[in-house]
C-alpha positions in Angstrom: 78.6 -41.7 19.6 80.3 -38.4 19.3 79.6 -36.1 16.3 83.0 -36.9 14.6 82.4 -40.6 14.9 78.9 -40.3 13.4 80.4 -38.2 10.6 83.1 -40.8 9.9 80.6 -43.7 9.9 78.2 -41.8 7.6 81.0 -40.9 5.2 82.1 -44.6 5.2 78.6 -45.7 4.4 78.4 -43.0 1.6 81.6 -44.1 0.0 80.8 -47.8 0.3 77.5 -47.1 -1.5 79.5 -45.2 -4.2 81.8 -48.2 -4.6 78.8 -50.5 -4.9 77.3 -48.3 -7.6 80.5 -48.2 -9.6 81.3 -51.9 -9.0 77.9 -53.2 -10.0 77.9 -50.9 -13.0 81.3 -52.2 -14.2 80.2 -55.8 -13.6 77.1 -55.0 -15.7 79.3 -53.6 -18.5 81.5 -56.6 -18.5 78.6 -59.1 -18.4 76.8 -57.3 -21.2 79.9 -56.8 -23.4 78.1 -58.0 -26.5 74.9 -55.9 -26.0 75.7 -52.3 -26.8 72.2 -51.1 -26.1 72.3 -52.7 -22.6 75.7 -51.2 -22.0 74.4 -47.7 -22.9 71.5 -48.3 -20.4 73.9 -49.4 -17.7 76.1 -46.4 -18.3 73.2 -44.0 -18.1 72.0 -45.6 -14.9 75.5 -45.4 -13.4 75.7 -41.7 -14.3 72.3 -40.9 -12.9 73.1 -42.7 -9.6 76.5 -41.0 -9.4 74.8 -37.6 -9.7 72.1 -38.6 -7.2 74.8 -39.9 -4.8 76.9 -36.7 -5.1 74.0 -34.4 -4.5 72.8 -36.4 -1.4 76.3 -36.6 -0.1 76.9 -32.9 -0.2 73.4 -32.1 1.0 74.0 -34.2 4.1 77.4 -32.4 4.6 75.6 -29.1 4.4 77.8 -27.8 1.5 75.5 -28.5 -1.5 75.6 -25.6 -4.0 74.5 -25.3 -7.6 78.2 -25.4 -8.6 78.8 -28.7 -6.8 75.6 -30.2 -8.4 76.7 -29.0 -11.9 80.2 -30.5 -11.4 78.6 -33.9 -10.7 76.3 -33.5 -13.7 79.3 -32.4 -15.9 81.5 -35.4 -14.8 78.6 -37.8 -15.4 78.1 -36.3 -18.8 81.8 -36.6 -19.7 82.0 -40.2 -18.5 78.7 -41.2 -20.1 79.6 -39.9 -23.6 
């Protein structure tokens, strides 16, 4: 497989994984709609996985910087609060 095809496949896998993280998180929030503590736990887990996904994604692309990591942490904090 050529380099560009490998890159496209890897990006596709990355973004499918991100959709799964968000999708299962949202399903968890809906399923646990009457349990606030569990919803908080699901939200925290989603935020941590989002940051982990973003850092790994940019690390594999070779463009991970402190600024990029802080942007993911900031977005996760904003969404989680």
